[in-house]
Each structure stands twice: as structure tokens, then as C-alpha cells.
C-alpha positions in Angstrom: -35.3 98.3 45.0 -37.8 95.3 44.0 -34.5 92.5 43.4 -32.8 93.8 46.5 -36.2 92.6 48.6 -35.9 89.5 46.3 -32.5 88.8 47.2 -32.5 89.5 50.7 -36.2 86.9 51.2 -34.1 84.4 48.9 -31.1 84.8 51.0 -32.9 84.0 54.1 -35.0 81.3 53.1 -32.0 79.8 51.8 -30.1 80.7 55.3 -33.7 79.0 57.2 -33.4 76.0 55.3 -30.0 75.4 55.8 -30.7 76.0 59.4 -33.7 73.7 59.6 -31.6 71.2 57.9 -28.9 71.2 60.4 -31.8 70.3 63.4 -33.0 68.0 61.7 -29.9 65.9 61.4 -29.1 67.0 64.8 -31.9 65.7 65.6 -32.5 62.3 64.2 -28.6 61.4 64.3 -28.7 59.3 67.8 -25.6 60.6 69.9 -22.2 58.6 69.5 -20.3 57.0 72.4 -16.6 55.5 73.1 -16.5 51.7 72.3 -15.5 51.5 75.8 -18.6 53.4 77.2 -20.4 50.7 75.0 -18.7 47.9 76.3 -19.3 49.3 80.4 -23.1 49.7 79.4 -22.6 46.6 77.7 -21.7 44.6 80.8 -23.7 46.2 83.1 -26.9 45.3 81.5 -28.0 48.5 80.3 -28.0 47.7 76.2 -31.7 46.6 75.0 -31.1 46.7 71.2 -28.7 46.6 68.7 -28.5 47.5 64.8 -25.2 46.4 63.8 -24.2 47.9 59.9 -20.4 47.2 59.3 -18.7 48.0 62.0 -21.4 50.9 62.7 -23.6 49.7 66.2 -26.7 51.6 66.7 -28.6 50.8 69.7 -31.0 51.5 72.9 -30.9 51.5 75.6 -33.4 50.3 78.4 -34.3 54.0 79.1 -35.0 54.2 75.2 -32.5 57.0 74.5 -30.4 55.6 71.3 -27.2 55.8 70.7 -24.4 55.6 68.3 -20.8 53.9 68.1 -18.5 51.8 66.1 -16.8 48.5 66.6 -13.4 47.9 65.8 -14.1 44.0 66.3 -17.7 42.9 65.2 -17.4 38.8 65.8 -15.8 39.2 68.9 -18.3 41.4 70.0 -21.1 39.1 69.4 -20.8 36.3 72.0 -21.1 39.7 74.6 -23.8 40.5 73.3 -25.7 37.2 72.8 -24.3 36.8 77.0 -26.8 39.5 77.9 -29.5 38.7 76.0 -29.4 41.6 73.3 -32.0 42.0 70.4 -29.5 42.0 67.6 -30.5 43.0 64.1 -27.5 43.5 61.1 -27.8 45.3 57.7 -24.9 45.6 55.0 -22.5 48.2 55.2 -24.0 51.4 53.0 -22.2 51.5 49.6 -22.9 54.3 47.1 -22.8 58.2 47.2 -25.7 58.8 50.3 -23.1 60.3 52.9 -22.3 62.4 49.9 -25.4 63.3 48.6 -26.8 63.8 52.9 -23.4 66.4 52.9 -24.0 68.2 49.9 -27.4 69.5 50.4 -26.6 72.2 52.2 -24.5 73.6 49.4 -26.8 72.7 46.6 -28.9 74.8 48.4 -27.1 77.6 48.4 -26.0 77.2 44.9 -29.9 77.1 44.0 -30.4 80.6 45.4 -27.5 82.5 43.7 -28.7 81.0 40.3 -32.2 81.9 41.0 -30.5 85.5 42.4 -28.9 85.9 39.1 -31.8 85.1 37.3 -33.6 87.9 39.3 -30.9 90.2 38.8 -32.2 90.0 34.8 -28.4 87.7 34.0 -26.1 89.8 34.8 -22.8 88.5 35.2 -21.0 89.5 38.4 -19.2 92.1 36.6 -21.9 94.1 35.2 -20.4 97.4 35.9 -17.3 96.4 34.8 -15.1 97.2 31.6 -18.3 98.4 29.5 -16.6 101.5 27.8 -18.5 104.4 30.2 -15.3 106.4 30.1 -17.6 109.5 29.4 -18.4 109.6 32.6 -14.5 110.8 33.2 -15.0 113.8 30.4 -15.1 117.2 31.6 -18.1 118.8 31.3 -18.9 120.4 27.9 -15.9 118.6 26.1 -16.5 116.2 23.2 -15.6 112.6 22.9 -13.0 111.7 21.1 -13.7 109.2 18.2 -11.4 106.9 16.4 -11.5 108.6 12.9 -10.0 111.9 14.8 -7.1 110.0 16.3 -6.2 108.1 12.9 
């Protein structure tokens, strides 16, 4: 019974961790807008500052709200940004596996929880009761077991 409570607690903590991670990810990622909506806001003078990272555009409008978009033509966008007086910053494109590891965090949490749960079960495999030679449960009461010596 104790292992059931520990497993349930571990499952709930893992689920809470995954939900918390998704909430954090949603809160820290600015909402995406279309490129045409971004250009419209830029022409109307609503864009305050921009950070370019490859083709990715992360910016802030004059109301202080963040947004993100993707620019297919960064060199063509630069004259429009300077004409509107937008504060421009840039960085190199992300290289490496950062996005991959970020998306793997929930899966690693689930795998870690499963491994801890298996350890709490005493290291038994998932087929712990299957094919273990407990056929004596199927014998009628009072019937003796037949051994190899009896049939050979």
C-alpha cells in the first residue's frame, strides 16, 4: 500500500511539474503575430524596439506589449525600421540543441519519474508476475505436483 501512495505522489508531482513548465513557457514566450500585421504596426509607428535573431523578430510595441514574428526579408526590413526610428538590436542565430533540450524537459521528467517508481517497486520488471512457474495455483486441492522424475 505504501508503494501505491509513493507512486501516486510521484505521478502527481510529475504532472504538476509538466503543467508548471508549460505555464512558464507560455508566460515567457511572446505571442506570435503575422509578418503582415507586424509591417502594418511598423508603418503606423506602433513598434518601439526590435531584436533580430536570424529571421526571428522579437519586439515591443509602444504600449509595452511584447510580440514575435518571422521576417523572410531582413535586409529589406532594415530601411523600414530605421525610417520609423525603431530601436534595433540583433544577435546571431541560435546554434546547437537548445530548442531540442527545451522540448525534451517534460519527457525527461516523465522518464525520471518512471525510473524512480520502478526503483520503489523493488526493481521488478513490468512482467513481474508473468511466466514465473506458479502453475500450482491451477492444480486441484490435494493433488500433488508432478516432477520431471515422475515423467522421465
